[in-house]
Steps between C-alpha positions, in 0.01 A plus 500: 500500500458854630184685399571739210322819403562572127418843366692502177427207278780609262733397782322189593693278743650192325401264782132582456478447123278221390259567790129417511317830572159623601412824321241760619443818696419294808385792721448333836626153394155376606377141488418525132850616420634220722340246260723644232797505730453126594493405135818694425678331794381162393626562139836610642531188725414265220769662268759550778504875428472814723150629566438874456217753494500777239294806589479869413546828692323733510177323448395551129170659612701764688722552198213574265299717753547879503656453849555192716172402667495135596451356843789260482483182703873440467753753400829379336685406819194325650452310174864380508455400863195292419664338195800405716277364775323282236836328426602657164862548417451860387269769358543704182365847543465656154463880492168571329576804286425646161736260326351197658148617448569537129681163456308248295414162654727334237798723599430445879525127450799509268708759684425423858369150545714338232817706463550637850348233723498199274185383679427125515140546610248776564188498715231775475144559608218464255438878510863598440576728204826674397661703232382793296123534499490189725534290196691226678222270615554167678425325167757716329759410771418128458572532128824687566604226734469237224690721265790575736508179694372576847200358680197714581238428774189709510336494841121540546361759738448391858141547627397546857132542590409484129724798413848529356777574757634833376711789632192723461286274715779515775510877476122520533510290818780712659318823407194380690705395796427136453856396563436123555338481166783679330756284679318181404518606134866581530590183679710694752453808725508828302795707620635845455869596499659832574761698673432607862483884511507752775150633603378742754562250787135548613447125531790481747337774706176288511684187608483348149825572309461421131718408205381726223509408126374714215332293238430572136242776445314241300487245781134371503493328835202620698596756754450402867653284774637154438647200684835441346809284505837678465831361364817675606847343440347157451292505826129524507304711752124560562373854465212733427513761226310808405482597128365838434506880573477512883170697518550543881798722431603639153298308245818530296702283266398133487737282701520135603587509869578170672523451878712183550419310819800430731742694282735772621752547220568819302461402137484835311630461146459119504275293279190347659250247365153501644255221427131603525281254682160657575324834486391607846329834458488825317696811600303719751523854654450443873382755751839501673832341542373269782239358269761452227734314745209275613425418138867420436497278809206313359648480151811338651296245690299424187805465284679269751197275521475478121874445445510223762271298280648591156699238308691491180282451192743293292859393454558843329364680803734294727797571274444879523558476873206677647341175635683191609205260458 
């Protein structure tokens, strides 16, 4: 069955009706979320039904804020990519708007879960709430399941180092540059996705051509230099990336600039995925270009040494394609 992205539940595909679904915001699809995912897939397998994830875009916190503000771990396309890599049959991306925000929990269940999707089972985390005024608690959902004839599994929170695994905890690690800790909580290597844009070609003049990607202005990843793994057209490459304002030159707009080792192709306008492996150093303003090039040489050596030892974290990490083992 081909992976399906559903954005209009009123036109729900007939072949997916009766699915077992995991419901949540699932920003990052981290290891705690993966506990919910595994339960949904197990329910689907037991019933011989499709397995789906139902999520919301934009994130409800962004919708209710005066302006979007969140450091997102996975935007819509990244979330779909993760859900597909996890072995689901599809993802339902419900637009979170004024109408949905005002919909009661009872109506959400009746209109969407029952009438549109005809769910056979639902899995949610113990902290999941939905519907107007967040009245749809896990206990409410369990009662609705009994009323409408679908199973409900409520998954407990996953603890690591005596704390709940949460999207906020992952964000905090990435903000601090502790990439291994963030990746360990995610259960895969955090990755960014974007279109390669034209820059000022300064990296090429320095002997380090880069693929430049503009990230969200609310990206919270610590600015600096990173060892990275790059995926282009299904093939993975090692690289070194600088995320920041280039204090040596213009101190301008924040960019994510990746130098891909042993890569000569022109890829402007193409999509690139970059998995972040380790923070190397902060951005610096050097005394001259020669000092900058020497630092870039050292960054490349450091990145190559780190990447030579880096392995996939999980089956999900392998499925994403950045690491074979």
